[in-house]
N, C-alpha and C positions, 0 to 999 in steps of 0.2 A: 164663779174665779176662787182657787183655790183660796186659803187662808194662807198669812205665812206658817201659824206649826205644821199647816199639811204640806207645807213646798219642802219646810226645812225637816221634816220625817221621812218623808221620801226622796231625796236626797243623801238624806242619812243612811236610808237601807240599800239603796240603791252601792251607795261605796262601802255596803258591806260593815259599817260600823256599828254598836251599842248606844244608847245616850251615856253610857260614862263613859263613854269610847271616846265620844267625841265633844263632850265636860271636859275631860281631860287634854284633850290635843286642844280646845280654846280657851282653858284654866278660865274655866267658868265652874258653877256649881251645876251636881247632874237636875240637884231638882230645879231649877234654872229650863236647863232644854227639855225637863219633865212640863212646867210651869207654860212654855211658850206652845209645846208641839199640843198640849190638853187646848189650849185657846184662852189658859184662867189666864198671862202675860199674854192680851190682844195688839200689845205694842211697845215691845221688845225696844233696850237700847240697843243705839247703831252702832256702840264702839262690841254687842255681844252680837250683833246682825252679821257684822265685819267680819270676825272670827270666825262665827261659824260656816259663812259663806266658805271662808278658805278650802273647806276640807268635803264641802259636801257637793260640791260643783254648779252651784246654782247661785246665780248671778249677785251681787250684794241689791243693787240698784232693783232688782226684781222682786230682793224682798223686802227692801222699802217702800218702793207702791203698795206689795205687797197687806205690808202695815198701817200701811195710811202715812207716814212718813215722808215719802216722796213723786212724784212726777213718773210716770212710765215718759219714756221716754222715744221705744219703741214706736214705728209708722203703726203696729198694730194698735194702737190707742185710735178710736173713732178722731177723734177731733184731728193729733196732728194727719191722718190718713186721710179724713175729708179736705182737708188743707192744703196738701198738697194734690190730691188729684181734681181739686175744680180751680187749679190756675190753666192760662191759656194767652196763648201765642206768648209776646217777649216776656212775660212772668213768667215761663216755663222756664227759657233760657237764662233766665237770670237769677232763674233758683238753681238751675245743675249748675250757674258757674260758682255762685255762692258754698252751695252742699258740694262740689268737689274739691276746691281748695280748700275748706273747713279739713275734712279728709286728710289730704295732702299735709298738713299745717298738725293736724295729729298723728298723724305717720311719725312726720319727724320728732315731735314731741316724744310716742313711745320708743323711737331709735336711739334719740340723746337719754332718754333714764335707762336703759336699756344696757347702755354702757357705763352708766353711773352706777350701777349694780354692781357690774366685773371690777370695779374700783376698788381697790385693798384700802383705802382711806375711807371707804365708805364707812359707818355705822351698821351696826346689825339695826336699830331703831329708824336711820335714815333708811334702810334698804326697806324696811319696813311700810315706810310712809308710800314712798317709790314704787315699792307692787301696787299698792293701792293705787295712787294715782295711774298707773300705767292699767289696772283691771279696767278704771274707771272712765280712759284715754280708749280704749279700746271696745268698750260698750259703744261710747259715742260714732266713735266709725261702729262698727255693725248699725248702725242704728240710720247712721246719712246713709250706707249703701242699700240699705234699704228704699228709702226715701229716694235715694238715684233713680232705683227701679221704678216706684212707681211717677216719677218725672217723668220719665222714658216712656211709659204705658203712655201716659198722661200727652202725651208728642204725636205717637203712632197713632191715638185715638181721635182726635183732633187733624192730624194729618189725613185719616180716611173719610172721618167728617167733611173735612173740607175735597175730599175728590170727590162724594156721592154727589156734593154742590157743584160740582164743576160740570 
């Protein structure tokens, strides 16, 4: 697994940014960027990670997880993957209903907040917060969509197993 510093360096380079350019965009010191990338600062400030994520094309939640500050919520997390893959029968159907309902609700939240971004009365500070909420919610949607795929796969697997028995 990549360290948070490696992830930032890789993302920064992919965007064609120097450490100094990234520091200027994020309004943090060049020294701080250097310390994070070198691993000297193993647990960066979450606010700094949020600022960095906006410019390097790496999700904030992934940076938080890599630095030990958050839980990985994608189905690539073996515990989440194992949990949903092991469900059977009505458990699969109930989980699908719950996850699909969550996706629909989160999409409505994102849509509502995107409208708020276009509202001229929304301040720049509010827009920054709204953009963070949208980013986090879209991350949850993507994770939930992956969980739906796992559940559908578990349902198909169960159907094939039942067909073999019959």
